[in-house]
N, C-alpha and C positions, 0 to 999 in steps of 0.2 A: 426401426425404419428412420426414425428421426436421426439418429446418431449417424447412421450409413450415408444419409443426403448431406448432413453437415461436413462429414469426412470427405466426401467425393467434391463439394463446394471448395473446401480447403485446398484439396490436392490440386483440382484444377486452376485455382488462382496462383497457387505456388508455380505451377508449371508455366504460366504465361507471364510471371513477375508481377501480376496486378492483384492488389489486396482488395478484397471486397470488405464491405461493412463489418461482416461478422469478424474477420481478421483483425481489423482496425480496433474493434471494440475489445477482443481477447488482449491485445497489445495493451489498451488502454488500461483496463482493469490489472494487468500484471504489473504495469509501470506504477499504478498507485500503491501496489502491494510493496514493492521496493523502495518507493517515495515514503511510503509509512514506517518501513524498517529503518531507513537513515533518518529520517525526521525525530524519531523516538530516542535514537542512539545521541544524536547531538543536543536534544533540548534538554537533558538533565544536567550536563556539567556546569553550565552558569548558575542554577538554581541552588546548588550543593550548600553554600554558605547559609542562605536562607532556611533550607531544610534543617540544618545542624543546629540553627538558632531556635527554631519553633518546636522541634521535636528533642532538643536537648541531647543530640547524639553526640558520642566521643568521636575523634578523628578516626580511630580504628572502624567504628561501626559506620561513619561516614563513608569510608573507603568501599565498603560493602554495597553500598547503593548502586554503585557502577560494577562492582566486581561481580555480584550476584547475577547480573544481566549477562556478563561475559561467560561465567561459569556455565548457566544453563544454556546459552546460545553455542560456545565453542565446544561443550562436552557433548553435545547430541546432535551436532549437524551431520555428521556421517550417518549415524542411525536415522535421522530425519530424511536424508536424502534416498538411502535404500528403502525405507519404508513407504516413499511416495512411488517408487519403482514398483513394489511388490502389492501395496494395497490400492492404487490408483491415486494419481497426482491430485486430480480434482477434489477426490475425498478428503485426502490429506490438508489440501490447502484451505478447504472449508471450516473442518474442525479446528485448525490451528487459528486460522483468522478469529473464530466466536472466543477461543481461550485468550487470544490478544486482547479482544475488546472488553472481556471482563477483567482482566489483570489490569487493564489503563484505568477503569473505574475504581477498581479496588485500591490501587496506588494513590488515587487522587482523594479519596475519601477516608483513609486511615489516620488515626491520631496515635500510632505507635510505631517505634522505629523497626521494629521485628517483624510486624505486618508490612511495613513499606519494602524491606529487603526481600520478603517471602513474594510479595507482588512483582517485584522486579526479576526475582528468579523465574516466575512462571512466566513472565514475558518473554525472556531470554530462551526458555524452553519452547514456548510457541514459536518465536522468530526461528529457531533451528528447524522447525517444520514448514513455515512458509516460504522462507527463502530459496532452498533446494526445491519446492514444489513448484513455485512461481518460475524459477529459471529452467528447470526441466520441461515444463509446459512450453515456454517459449521455444526452446531449442528442438521440441518434438513437433511444433506446430510449424515452424518456418524451415524450409530446406536448406541444407548447409550449402553455403555459397553466399552470394550478394543478398538474397533476402534474410537469410539468419543474420549476417552481420549488419544489415540495417535496422533490424529489429533489436538486436544487441545494443547497437548505438543508442537508441531512443530508450531503452530500458535502463541502460548504465547513466545516461544522461538524467534520467528522472531520479535515481538515486543520489547523484551529485546534488541535484535541485533541492532534494529534500535534506541531505546534510547541511547545505548552505543555508537554507531557509530556515531549518531548526535552530541555527545559530543565533541568527537575527531574532526569530521569534522567542527564542529563550530569554534575550535580554528584555523585551517588552513584557512578556508574561510574568516574569520573576517579579518585575514591579508591581503587577497588580497582586500575585500571590503565586508561590511555588507550586501549588496544587493545579494550577491550570496547564502546566507543563506535562502533568500527568493525565489530565482528563482531555485534553484537545485530540489525541490521537483516538480516543474511543468512538467519536461519531464518525471519522474518516473509516475507521477499520469495519464498523457496522454498514457504511454505505458500500465499502469495497465487498464485503461478504455478500451483500444483496445482489451487486452486479455480478460478481463471480458466479453466483448461483444460476444467474439467468443467461450470461452469455458464453461461458466457458462449456463446451458440450461435454455431456456425458461420455465417458470413454469406455470402451468394451473391458470386460474383466481381463487384468493382466493374465497373459499365457501362463506364467508361473505363479499365480495366486494360490494355487493348491499346494505349492511345495511346501516341504517341511522346512521349518525356519531354523536357523543356524543360532539358537539361543545362546550358545557359549560364545560364538564369535560376537554378537551383539552384546552381550554382557561385559566381555573383556574389553572391546574397543571403547564402549561408551564408559566404563569406569576408568581406563586409562586416560582418556581426554578430560574427564571430570577431575581426577587426581592431580594430571599435569598442569590444568589451568588452576586449581586450587593451591597447589603448591608454589607456582611463580608467583601468584598473586600476593601469597602471604611471605614470601621469601624476604621482601625488604624489611618487614617487620620482625621476621623470625631469625634472620641472618642466613645468608646463603650457605654457610658452612655449619648451620646448627644441625643437631640431630633429626630435627622434624623435617627440615628441607631436604636433607641428605635421604632419608626414609622414604619422603614422597617421591623424589626423582627416582629411587631404586625400585618402589613400588610402581611407578609408571613403566620403567623399564621391564619389569617382569610380567605386567599385564599386556605389555605390547607383544612381548616373546609368545605369552600363551595364544594371543589373538594370531600371529602369523602362523604358528604352529597348527593352530585349528583350521584357518583358511586353507592350508596346504593338505590336510588330511581329510576333512570332511567331504561327503559327496556333495552337497548343497551349500558351497559358502556364502556367507553374507557377502562378501566382495571379492570379485574376481581379482587377483593380484597382479596380473598383468596388465591392468588399466594403469599401474602406476609405474610401468616401464617405459613409457613414451616419453622421450628426451624433450620433445616441445612442451608436453603437458607438465612434466617435472620443473621445466625452466618458469613457466606461467606460473605455477603455484608458488615456485620460490620466490619469483618476482613480486607477488602478491603480499607474501610474508614481509618482505623488506618494503614495500611501498605504503602499507597500511599499518605495519608495526612502528616503522620511524616516524611517519607522519602523526598517527595518534600519540606518539612520545613527544614530538616537536610541539603539538597542540597542547599538550599539558604543561610543558615547561614554559612555552610562550604565554599560556593565559597566568601562570604564576608570575612572570616577569611583568606583563603588563599591569596585573592588579596588584601584586605585593609590593613591587619596586616602583613602579611609575605612577600608581593610583588610578589607573583607568576605571571607568564604570564597567559594569557587566555589559551594557549595550555597546560602549565603545570597543570592548574587547571582541565582541562577536563580528563587529563591523570589519574589524582588522582583518579578518579572516575571509570576509565576503568577495573581495577581489578574484581570488583563485577559484571559489565555487562558481562564480558567474561566468568566469571563462570556460569552465568545463560545462555548465548547463547551456552555454550558447554554441559551444563548437564540438561537442561529443558526438553529436547526431551526424557529423561530417566525417568521422573518423573511419566508417564502413568503406567508403569510396578509397579512402587510402591504403586500407587493409586489403581491399580487393586488388588494388593496383600494384602495390609493392610488397604485400606480405605483412605479417605480424611482426617479424623478428626485427626490422629496423626501427618500427614504431617504439617498440619496448626498449631499444637500446638508447635511441633519442630521449624517451621519457625518463631514463636511469640518469642520463647526462644532466638532463633539468632538474631531476631531483637532488642530486648532489650539488648542482650549482645554486639552487635555492638556499641550502642549509649553510652554504659557503658565505653567501650574501649576507644572511643574519649573523653568522659568526665574526664577520668583519664589520658590522655596523652595531653591533649592540653595546651600548653604554647607557649612561643615567639619562641621557636625551636623545634617542634615536631617530633618524631622520625618517619622515614618512615616505619622501620621494626617492631616497637613494638606499633605503634598507627595507621598510617594511611593505610598500608597494611592489617594488621588484622582486621581493623575495617570495612574495606570495603568489604573484604572477608565474614565477619559475615552478613553483610547486602546483600550481594549476595546470600548466603545461605537462608536468609529470603524471598528473591525475587523468590527462587526456588519453592515457595508454589503457586505462581500464577497460573500455571495449575490447581493444585488442587482447587484452589478458584473458577476457571471458571467451572470446572467440577460438583464441588457442587452445584454452583448457578444456573445451568441448568439442572440439572438432575430431571427426573419426570416430566418436563413441556411438555404438548403437543405442537405438531410441530405447531400449530396455533397460540401460544403466546411464542415461542422461542424468537421473536425480542422484545417482553415486557420483558422477563427475562434478555435479553441480554442489553436493555437499561436501566434497573434497575441497573445492575452490573456497568455499566460505569457510570451511574450517582452518584452510591456511590463514586468512585474514584473521580471523578472530584469536587463534593461537598464537599467530605472529604477533598480534597487537598485544596480548597479554605477557608473552615472553619479552618482548622488547621493552614495553612499558615498564615491567618490573626492574630491567636492568637500568634503564634509564633512571627510573626512580631512585634506585639504590646509589648510582653515582652522583646524582643531584644531592641527595641527603648527605652523603659522605664528602663532598667537596664545598661545603658551605651553606646548602640548603636554598629554597627557591628566594631568599632574601638577599643571596649574595650572587654578583656578577660572575663571580669564578664558578658557581654551582650551576647558573644559567648556561654559561658557556660550555661547560663540561658536558651538561645534559644534550645541549644541541650537537656537540662534537660526536657524542655516541651516535647519534640518528644519523650523521654524516658518514660515521664509519660504516653503518649498515647501509647505507646508499653506496658506498664504494663496492661491497659485496654484491649488491644487486646489480651494480653496473659489469661486474665481472660475468656474472650469471647471463645476463641479457646479451652481452658481447660475444659469448660463446655460441648463441644461436646463429650469428651472422657467418659463422664458417659453414653451416649446414646449408645456406640459402644459395640457391642456384639464380640463374638469370630470371627465370620464371618462379617466383618463390612460392606460390601456392602448391604446384605439382610436388616440389620438392619436398615441401613440409607434409602433403599428404602421403607420401611414399614412406617417411619416417613413422607418420601415425599407423600406416598399414602394417609396417615391419613389426612394430609393437603389439599390435592386435593379433 
C-alpha cells in the first residue's frame, strides 16, 4: 500500500508538472550518486605521482591504478544496466553503493600496490551498477518531456560539478596525503546509501523478474567489453601490431559475434537489439564517445604539459581546468529549456563546434610560455560550452525507450563514454609517446591534434542529425524513435 501511494503521488505531480518534496528528494539522492562517481574519477589523477613514490610502483603498475577502474566500469556497464532492469533498480543501487563505500575505505588504507589496484577495480565494477541504476531510476520517475529534461539537466550538472570539484580537491588533498583522495568518497557514499534507502520508494517486482536469464549473452557481452578495454589500455605498451594486441582485438570481435548471434536466436535475450537501431540514439552514443574520449585524452596531455614542461604544481594544474567545469555547473540546468524549444540536434551540433574550436585554440597557443588570457582560459571555456551538451546527449539517448529497458539504455550510454575514453586515450597516448613524449612540444601538439581529429568526426555525426530535424524538432525526433522501436 505504501508503494502504491508513493507511485500515485509521483504520477500526479508529474501530470501537473509540479514536483512534490518526495520527487525533489529522489532527484537530490540520484544527483549525489552521479556527483560521487564523477568526483571519484577526477580525484585520482593528480595524486598518481605521490602514490608511485609512496608505494614504490613502476610506471606500468601506476597506469593500472587508473585503468583498473576503467576496466571494471566500462566492461560491466551493459550488464549493470540490464541487471537493474531485471532485479530492480533500487535494489541494485543500494547494493552497489555499499560495495563502493567499502572499496573506498580499502583503497585509502592499503599499503600494497596490488591491493590498491584491486580496490580500484572493485570501485569500477560497483560504479558500473550505480551509474545506470541511478539514471534509469531518474528516467522512469520523471515523465518524458519537460519534466525529465529538467531533471536530467540537474542530474548532469551535478556530475559536472563533481568532476570539477574533484580536480580542485585532489590538489589540496594530495598536499595532505594521497590516501585522502580515496577515503573522502567513503562517507559521501554511506550518506547517499542511507538517504537512498529512505527516499527512493520500493518498486514492485519487475514483470520479467521470473524470466530465464540469458547467461550466454551476459557472459559474451561482459567478456567482450572487458577484453576490449584491457586490450586498448595495454596496446600502447605492448604495441598496436603486437601479437597480444591483435589477439585481443580478434577475441573481442569473436565474442561480440557470439553475443549478437545469441541475442538473435534465444527466446529471452539479454538485450533487445532493436534498441540499437534508433538513429538519434546512435548519434547520441557516438557523440558521447567523441566528447568523453577526446576530452579525457586532452586532459591527460594537458596535465603532462602543465606539470612536465611548465613546472606547474598539482593545484595550479587542477585550477586550470576549473573555468570550463564551473561554466557547466552554472548553466547545465538551463539546457532543458533549450532542448524543449529547439530539440537536441542543434544543441549537439553547436557543442561539437565548440569542442573542435577549444582544441584548435590550444593548438594555436601552446608554447613554452602559454598565455592564460589568450589560450588557457578561452580554450577551457569553449570546452565547457561543449560539455553543456551533456544533458542533451542524455535526453536523446533515453527518449522513446520503454521503462522496462531504461537501465539498458542508460548502461549503453555510459558504456559509450567509458569505452570511448579507453580507446581514444590509448590512441592519443601512443601518438604522444611516438612523437617525442610528454616533455616535447611536438608530442603535446600531436596528442591534442588527435583529440581535434576525433572532434571533427563528432561534428560530422551531430551535423547529420540536423537533416532529420523538422521545424518542430521534438515530434520529428519522436517519430524516428517510434520507427526504430
